[in-house]
C-alpha positions, 0 to 999 in steps of 0.5 A: 500500500502507498500512503501519503501523509501530510505532504508539504512542498514549496520552491524558492521564487526569484532566483537562487538567493531569494528568500520567498517561497511559493507553496505548491503542495499543502498538507496532502494525505491519501492512500492507494491500495494494492491493485487500485488505480487512483486518479489525480485530476486538476488544472495546469499548475495545481501541483499534480506533477510535483506530487508525482515526483514526490511519490516516486522519491525523485524530490523530497518534501518539505514536510510529510512522508510518502511510504510504500508498505510502511517504508519511506520512498526516499530510500533507494532500496524501497523504490528500486523495483517497487516503484516505476513511472511512465511520463508524457514525453516518451521522446525523451524518456528513452535514451536515443542511443539505446535499442528498445531491448537496452531501454527495457533492460535498464531497470532489470539491470539495476536489480541485476537479475540473471542475464540468461533470462534477459532476452526472453524477459524482453520478448515477453514484455514486448508481447504483453504490450502488443509489440513483436520481438523485431522491435528489440533492435529498433531505436526511439526515432524509428518508433511511432508515438504509440509504439514508443509509449508502449516501450515505456510501459514495458520498461515500467512493468519490467520489474513487476512493481507494486505501483506505477505513477502515470503522469499524463501518460496518454495525453500526447497520443492521438485519440485512437492510440490513447484508447489502445494504450488505456486498454493495455494499461487496464489489462496489465494492472489486472495481470500484475495486480499493480497500483496506479497513480494516474495523473491527468487532465483527461476526465474521460481517461480517468473515468475509464481506468480509475477506481477513485479520483482525487480532485486537485486545487491549488496544491490541495485535495478538494474532493475524493470520489469514486470514479463511477460517482463522478457526477455526484461531486459535492464542491462547486469547484469540483463540479465546475472543473469536471464540466470544463473537462468534459469534451463530449 
């Protein structure tokens, strides 16, 4: 289980020696259970991606903790193989000098599992994300957007993590490809019983894949609601935000 408790985060404004700080996250607390997909929806600049980086242990909070199974994610041993991520910009997520095989092997190598199993593991992962073994020798520039994001997903699940942070992971893809990737993510979550933190501004995507959704506002949790009860949000801001995000 992922548990976020009392997270506070701010950044300096106006240069390196400036004393003023801008509050980004204010007393954020929530839990994400095993196998659950927890969505985080909010306007641009609301602090969603900052929260994602804190969950991944990439940044340190000013106050509060993020724990995975009771252990602080700031410790590398807690994150390694247990937390993973898929970001919006798939073009910069894959080292351009790496083949697809090398890109997928990165996290596996970090764990240093048996080299003898490496190639068969990559083939299995590619198959699970809908790509055949011929992709192993390709480089990022030879892939379409959808193919590159599938490779990023294969890499993210390669260590069979307990939780994956998906930060706008489908927003830069064509609509038809988005649907394919969302279906894939849903299937993989069931297959591996992983948890997802699904950060997005896309209401339809969140409603499709998430179990619960957190409405984010100016670095604070405005409301949390079951995905199937989105239409029943209580706060005026949540209703206004959801109405503005509906595109159908």
